C-alpha positions as CSV (number, residue, x, y, z in Angstrom):
1,M,-98.0,49.1,55.5
2,E,-98.5,48.3,59.4
3,I,-95.7,45.3,59.0
4,I,-93.3,47.6,58.0
5,K,-94.4,50.2,60.0
6,G,-93.9,47.2,63.3
7,F,-90.8,46.4,62.0
8,L,-89.4,49.9,61.6
9,Q,-90.3,50.6,65.1
10,R,-88.8,47.7,66.7
11,K,-85.9,48.4,64.8
12,M,-85.8,51.7,66.5
13,V,-86.1,50.2,70.3
14,I,-83.2,47.7,69.2
15,L,-81.0,51.1,68.1
16,L,-82.3,53.1,71.3
17,A,-81.2,50.3,73.6
18,A,-78.0,49.9,71.9
19,V,-77.0,53.5,72.1
20,V,-78.0,54.0,75.7
21,L,-76.0,50.8,76.7
22,V,-72.9,52.6,74.9
23,F,-73.4,55.6,76.6
24,F,-73.3,54.3,79.8
25,V,-70.2,52.2,79.1
26,L,-68.3,55.4,77.9
27,F,-69.5,57.5,80.8
28,N,-68.9,54.9,83.7
29,S,-65.3,54.8,82.1
30,G,-64.9,58.4,81.9
31,F,-65.0,59.3,78.8
32,F,-67.1,62.6,78.7
33,G,-64.0,63.8,81.3
34,G,-65.3,61.9,84.4
35,K,-63.5,59.6,86.4
36,D,-63.5,56.1,85.5
37,E,-65.9,54.8,88.1
38,R,-65.6,51.2,87.0
39,I,-64.6,48.4,89.4
40,R,-61.3,46.7,88.0
41,I,-60.8,43.2,87.7
42,S,-57.6,41.8,86.8
43,C,-57.3,38.1,86.1
44,V,-53.8,36.8,86.4
45,G,-52.6,33.5,85.3
46,D,-51.4,31.1,82.5
47,S,-53.0,29.6,79.2
48,L,-56.2,28.8,81.4
49,T,-56.4,32.5,82.1
50,Y,-55.4,33.5,78.6
51,G,-57.7,31.5,76.7
52,S,-56.1,28.5,75.1
53,G,-58.2,26.1,73.5
54,V,-60.7,28.6,72.3
55,L,-57.6,30.8,71.0
56,K,-59.4,31.9,67.5
57,T,-62.6,33.4,69.7
58,R,-60.5,33.4,72.8
59,D,-61.8,37.7,72.9
60,T,-65.1,35.8,73.4
61,D,-64.9,32.8,75.2
62,A,-61.7,32.9,77.4
63,Y,-63.2,32.8,81.0
64,P,-62.2,36.6,81.5
65,A,-64.1,37.7,78.6
66,Q,-67.0,35.7,79.3
67,L,-66.8,37.1,83.1
68,Q,-67.1,40.9,81.7
69,I,-70.2,40.0,80.3
70,K,-71.6,38.7,83.3
71,M,-70.5,41.8,85.8
72,G,-71.6,44.4,83.5
73,T,-70.5,47.6,82.4
74,D,-70.2,49.1,85.6
75,H,-66.8,46.5,85.7
76,L,-64.0,46.1,83.9
77,V,-62.4,42.9,83.3
78,S,-58.5,42.7,81.8
79,N,-56.8,39.5,80.9
80,F,-53.1,39.2,82.0
81,G,-53.0,35.6,81.3
82,L,-49.4,34.5,79.8
83,R,-49.4,31.0,78.0
84,N,-46.8,28.6,79.9
85,A,-46.2,31.0,82.8
86,T,-45.5,29.2,86.1
87,A,-45.8,30.6,89.9
88,S,-42.3,29.4,90.7
89,A,-39.6,31.9,89.9
90,S,-37.3,28.6,89.1
91,G,-39.8,27.4,86.2
92,D,-39.1,27.8,82.7
93,L,-41.4,31.0,82.1
94,P,-41.5,32.8,85.7
95,Y,-44.7,35.4,85.7
96,V,-43.2,37.9,87.7
97,E,-40.8,38.1,85.0
98,S,-43.3,39.1,82.3
99,E,-44.8,41.9,80.8
100,E,-48.3,40.6,81.8
101,Y,-47.0,40.9,85.5
102,Q,-46.0,44.3,85.0
103,Q,-49.4,45.2,83.2
104,S,-51.3,43.6,85.9
105,L,-49.8,45.7,88.8
106,K,-50.7,48.8,86.7
107,S,-54.3,48.2,86.3
108,K,-55.4,49.7,89.2
109,P,-57.0,46.6,90.2
110,D,-60.2,46.3,92.6
111,I,-60.3,42.3,92.5
112,V,-57.1,40.5,91.1
113,V,-58.1,36.7,90.7
114,L,-54.7,34.8,90.8
115,M,-54.3,31.1,89.4
116,L,-50.9,29.6,88.3
117,G,-49.8,25.9,89.1
118,T,-50.8,23.6,86.3
119,N,-47.2,24.5,84.5
120,D,-45.6,24.5,88.2
121,T,-46.2,20.9,88.0
122,K,-44.6,20.0,84.4
123,T,-42.1,17.2,84.9
124,Y,-39.2,20.0,84.1
125,N,-40.4,22.5,86.6
126,W,-42.2,20.8,89.7
127,N,-40.5,22.1,93.2
128,A,-43.0,22.4,95.7
129,S,-41.3,24.5,98.0
130,D,-40.3,27.0,95.2
131,Y,-44.2,26.7,93.7
132,E,-45.3,27.8,97.5
133,A,-42.4,30.6,97.8
134,G,-43.7,32.0,94.3
135,L,-47.5,31.7,94.9
136,K,-47.1,33.6,97.9
137,E,-45.0,36.1,96.8
138,L,-47.2,37.2,93.9
139,V,-50.1,37.4,96.3
140,E,-48.3,39.9,99.0
141,S,-47.3,41.6,95.8
142,Y,-51.0,42.8,94.4
143,Q,-52.1,43.0,98.4
144,Q,-49.3,45.9,98.7
145,L,-50.7,47.7,95.4
146,D,-51.7,51.5,96.8
147,T,-55.4,50.3,95.4
148,K,-55.3,47.1,98.7
149,P,-57.5,45.0,96.2
150,T,-59.4,41.9,97.4
151,V,-57.1,38.9,96.1
152,Y,-58.7,35.5,95.5
153,L,-56.4,32.4,94.4
154,M,-58.0,29.8,91.9
155,R,-57.1,26.3,92.3
156,S,-56.2,24.7,89.2
157,P,-58.8,22.6,87.4
158,Y,-58.5,18.6,86.9
159,C,-56.7,18.0,84.0
160,Y,-55.9,14.5,82.6
161,S,-53.7,12.7,79.9
162,L,-55.5,11.6,77.0
163,D,-53.6,8.5,76.8
164,G,-54.3,7.4,80.2
165,S,-50.3,7.4,81.1
166,D,-49.1,9.5,84.1
167,V,-48.1,12.2,82.3
168,A,-50.6,14.6,80.3
169,E,-50.1,17.2,77.4
170,Y,-47.2,19.5,77.8
171,D,-45.6,17.3,80.5
172,I,-48.0,18.2,83.0
173,Q,-48.5,15.3,86.0
174,P,-52.0,15.1,86.8
175,A,-50.9,13.8,90.2
176,V,-49.5,16.5,91.3
177,V,-52.4,18.9,90.4
178,S,-54.9,16.7,92.1
179,D,-52.7,16.5,95.4
180,E,-50.2,18.3,96.2
181,L,-50.8,21.4,94.4
182,G,-54.0,22.0,96.0
183,G,-52.9,21.7,99.4
184,I,-50.3,24.3,98.6
185,V,-52.8,27.0,97.5
186,D,-54.7,26.1,100.5
187,K,-51.8,27.3,102.9
188,V,-50.7,30.0,100.8
189,A,-54.6,31.1,101.1
190,A,-54.5,31.0,105.0
191,E,-51.1,32.5,105.4
192,T,-52.1,35.9,103.1
193,G,-55.5,35.9,104.3
194,V,-57.2,35.3,100.8
195,E,-60.5,33.1,99.7
196,V,-60.0,30.3,97.8
197,I,-61.9,29.4,94.6
198,D,-61.6,25.5,93.9
199,L,-61.8,24.9,90.2
200,Y,-60.6,21.4,90.9
201,Q,-63.4,20.3,92.2
202,L,-65.6,22.3,90.1
203,T,-64.1,20.5,87.0
204,E,-63.1,17.2,88.2
205,G,-64.4,14.6,85.8
206,Q,-65.9,16.6,83.0
207,D,-64.0,15.5,80.0
208,E,-66.2,16.8,77.7
209,L,-65.2,20.3,78.8
210,Y,-61.9,20.1,77.3
211,T,-60.0,20.2,74.2
212,D,-56.7,18.4,75.1
213,G,-57.3,17.5,78.7
214,I,-55.4,20.5,80.1
215,H,-57.5,23.5,78.4
216,F,-61.4,24.0,78.0
217,N,-63.4,24.8,75.2
218,A,-66.3,27.7,75.4
219,K,-68.3,25.8,77.7
220,G,-65.6,25.1,79.8
221,Y,-64.4,28.5,80.5
222,E,-68.4,29.5,80.9
223,L,-68.4,27.2,83.7
224,I,-64.9,28.7,85.2
225,A,-67.0,32.5,84.1
226,D,-70.1,31.2,86.4
227,E,-68.2,30.5,89.2
228,V,-65.6,33.5,89.9
229,Y,-68.7,35.3,89.1
230,S,-70.4,33.6,92.0
231,N,-67.9,34.2,94.3
232,L,-67.1,38.1,93.3
233,K,-70.9,38.7,93.7
């Protein structure tokens, strides 16, 4: 009987903790009629934000989902990733023309974490001047929001071709990602006064974190979430 009683007591403690957690989440979100006090983080980007590589579990394993857990209930992390999106307006899928972009503008962000560039380096997309202009336009469009969010630019991570050729999956050019792309991100960041989170240096050579040389497994996205968390905190 003592064993059963102890078991039930532990269950009640767990249940009570869960109820308290749900209460704080609902309270912070304004569910009970108050103001939503959560700090809003909008993650903007392409498939690396969306969660390709962990599509079946992206709701828990994409980097924004893992970041939400790390930031806690007083933050709201939203994923506005669009697969194949480009920063350049001349790319095959410009982010500025997407519904995800419009939603991100309406999300009333306090913080914007912006990562676009990998798809811009595709052989049929790459135009350095167009990429620079598009990236700068995106940063400034968030800076001009009424909420005046803090914007972080993320340099696209390391990538590699599975067969060792100059062109990786999806016609992405690893040499451009490793060289020109980073310089442009740094230049735009300096001109707009935002901080850079360098994912390239963080992920370089860590092939075991990838599913196809471009996208990450859950461990890879956890590494990115940790890096974003450390910068935001």
